[in-house]
N, C-alpha and C positions, 0 to 999 in steps of 0.2 A: 152199277158199279162201274161201268165202263164210261160214264156220263158224270164220274168227280174230278177234282181239278187237277193240273198236273202237279199238285205237288201230292196230293192225296194217291195219287199212281206212284211217286215216289216212294211214299210209305208201305205201299202193299203190296208193290212189286215184288213176286220171291228173289226172282232173277236178281236183279238187282241188289235185294238184298242179301245175299249168298256171293255175290263177285265182290259187293266193298267189304265183307268181312271176310273173306279169303286174299284180296289183297293186302289188306290194312295188317292180317296177322302175317303173313309171308315175310322175308328176307328182302326180294327182290321189289319188293315196295318200295320201302327209304333207301336203298343202294340206288335205285332209277334217279332217287330225288337229288340224292345226295351226289352222283357224280354229274346230274344237270344240271345244277347251283355249282358247283366246281364249278364246271368246264367253262359257266357263265363270268364268275367270280375273279376266274383266271384270264381271261378275254379283257374285262377292266380293269382290271389293277396291272394288266402289263400295259395297255394302254394309256390307260394313266400313269404310271413309269414314265412312259415315254413322251410323253405330255409336261411332265414336272421336269426331267433331265433338259430337254429341247428351252423350257423356263429359265433354267442355272444357268445353260448355255448361251442364250442369244437376251437375256436379260428383259424379254418382250412378252407380253402375258394378252395372250390371242384365245377372245374367249369363245372365235367361232371351231377351236381345234376339241374345245369342254365339249362342244355340240357333237362333231364327231363321234365321240365315245355313248354318246346316246344313239346316234345310228348304227353306230358297231356292235354295238350289246343288241340292240333291236333287231339285227341281222343276223345275226347267228342265235337267238333265239328262234325267230322263225326259221332260219334253214331244220333249227333241232330238231320242231315240232313238225315237218315236213317227214325227216325220216321218222321219228319214235312215235306217231300218231297210229300210221297203217301198219307198224309191227306191233300196235297194243292191240289192235282192234280189230287183224286178219285173222289170231287164229280166237277169235269167241265160239264159232261156231262151230269150223272145221276140228277146234280142239274138241267138244260133245261132242262129232262124230266120231272122232280117233278114238275116244273113250266110247263108245257108243253108250251115252247117256240122252243122247237128242229122242230119239222115241222114245224113253220113259220120261222125258219131260213134255210129250205131246201128248200122253195119253193123259196128262194132266190137265186142270180146269183151264190152265193155262193158251193160250190161244196163239198162232205163232208171231201174231205183233206185239201181245206182253215177251215175249222173249228176245224178239230182233231190238228192240227201246229197251229192254231192263241190260241188254248186253251194252248195248250201244251208250249208255247213262251208265253204267259201269266204267268202260275206258274213258268216257269222255269227266267224269269224276276225276280220274286219275290224272287228265291233264290240266285240269282246272286246278289243282291243288299244285302240279309244276309252274304256272303261270302265275298266281298267286305268291308260289317260295318265291318267286324269281323277280316280283318288284321289287325287293329295299335295293336288288343291285341295279336294277332300270333306274329309282328312285337318286343314283348317287349324280344325276345330273344337278337335282335340285340345290345342289349344292356350288353351282357355279350361276344356274336359271337357264332361262330362255326355254325354258318348256315349263308349263302348266299341270296341273291335275287335271282338267280335261284333256289334253295332249293324250296321257297315261291313259284314260280312260277310253279312249278312241284305238287307242291302239292295244288294250284290252279285249275292246270288241272287237276287232280284227283278228287278235290270235284267236277268239274264242270261234270265230266263224270259221277260220283253216281248221279250228279243231272238228268242228262239226260235219264240216266238209269231207275232207279226209279220215276220219272216221266212219263215214258213212260209207265212204268206197272200202274200207277194208272192211266193214260188214257184210257187204254186197260180195264181195268177193270170196267172204268166208263161207257165207251161204250157198254160192255159185261153186266151191270147189271143197273137195274130201278130202287134201292134203292141207295142211295150214303153210307148209313149204311154198308152194304155188299158188295159196291164196295171197302170201305177204309179198310172193315176186309180179302177184299181177295188178295188184292193189300197188304198188310204187309205177310201176309200167302208167294204169291208169294217171296215175300223180304229177308220173311225168309226162303223162302228154297233156295235163292241164298245164302245168308248170311253165314246162317248156316249148310241147308242141305248139300252144297259140301261138307264141312269141315266133316260132320258125317261120310260123306263115303268116303273119304279117311282112315278117323278113323277107320269107321268098315271093309274097304279095309286093310288096314293096319294089323289087329287084324287079319283075314283071314291068308292074308301070312305066319302070323307067327306062324301062326298054322300047317299051311300046310307045310311049311319049303320051301316056294320059294322063290328065290331071296335071301337065307339066312334070311330070315324073317323080310326085313328090306325094309321101305318106303311102299306105295300103289299103285307102278308100272303104267299104263298108266292113272289109275285114278287122277293121281296129275293133268292133265289137265283140268280135269272141276272146277279148282279153276280159272279157267279164264275165266270164266261167273262171279266171286265174285270179286263185288268191294272192300271189303277189303282186298284180298289179293292184290290186285293194291296198295291198301293203305301200306301196311305192306311192300309191295318193296320201293315204296319211303322213308318210314322212315328209311328202311334198306340202302338204297345207303346215306343217307344223315348222320345218329348218326353210323351205327355200326347194327350187328342182334340184335335179342331181343332173349336172352338166357331163359329169361321165360317162351317165348311162346313154343320155343322146347321142354321145359322141360315136356310139357302137352302133345303137338306133336310130338313124336319124327320122325316122317314121313317127319319133313320139312325137316331133314337133308342129308334124302334120295331120292333127285331128279334126273326124268331122266335126261341123257345127252342128250341135241340136242339143237339146232339153237333157238328154241322158247324158253327154258328153259335161254339161255344166256340175250336175249331181252323181259323179259318177263313183261315188262311195258308197251311199245310198242306192244305187242301180245294181252294182257289182252288189252288196250284200244280200240284195232279191234276188237276183240271180242266180247266187251261189247254194240261197237258202231252197228255192225252186229244187235245186240239182238235188242237193242233200236229201229233200223230199224223195224223190224220186228215186234213188238210189235205195234209200230206206224201203220204200215200196215195192221195188224188186226184190230186195232180200227176203223179204215178208212172204212173197208168191213163190219164190225158192224154198222156202221153209215147208210151206203149207204140204202135209202130208198126200196130198191127191195130186200135186204138180213133183213132190220128190216118185213118187210111184210112177208113174208116165218116163 
């Protein structure tokens, strides 16, 4: 039974089926989708209104400003995913402990792997619906052109990997701590360490290399490869490949202009997805070990 395909696993996994039924019947599920899309729609409409007002005032149409709408909405959605996914996944297993139902689940024929993957898939299903439901708002840029369907597909792929990574972190923290509140806080800390911590390390390394005059004081050296762990770095690569470089970001972090020359840098998007997928698998493996009865008894 365990060697069947992934789709078959999703159909027969009782944890996944139960979690999706409960979430679909709850009032919180459509409320989260409604609030998520309301925030995106409000941001998009306000940005579009400001651009139309500028056109009326100057009588000039700058199509580059319409691409800024795409950047702004995509960035807001990416930020919302970073905040929502850990909150959704961090209470999955710890919630079972608080309700004292995890031990009952372990007495059934389900393995710890089935429980962890079922909880993860249920969380990702919610996030996937959020991403798909926001597609019409992102597609507003199609009215003015400049972005193709392939670009949107790459953006959605980046969103999916970000959700997988942050969801795996939330599952790991949920299996490591008994209280949902602690698991949520730690998952946010680990996510911040990947998103903000890797940037801070590169910035500090750049300052140190500049002081010691190594490599002419430019760049952050091999510390730059730490950004492969950062989903925001992959997200920035997608936007840069679609609409060009972001000079404002490079003004704040000048070491971004001095990347090491290697094959990984040339294929940064694929390498970043591979590293983040491997990191997600590591967190899930650790979560399975935490859920195993023998580990918990120790």
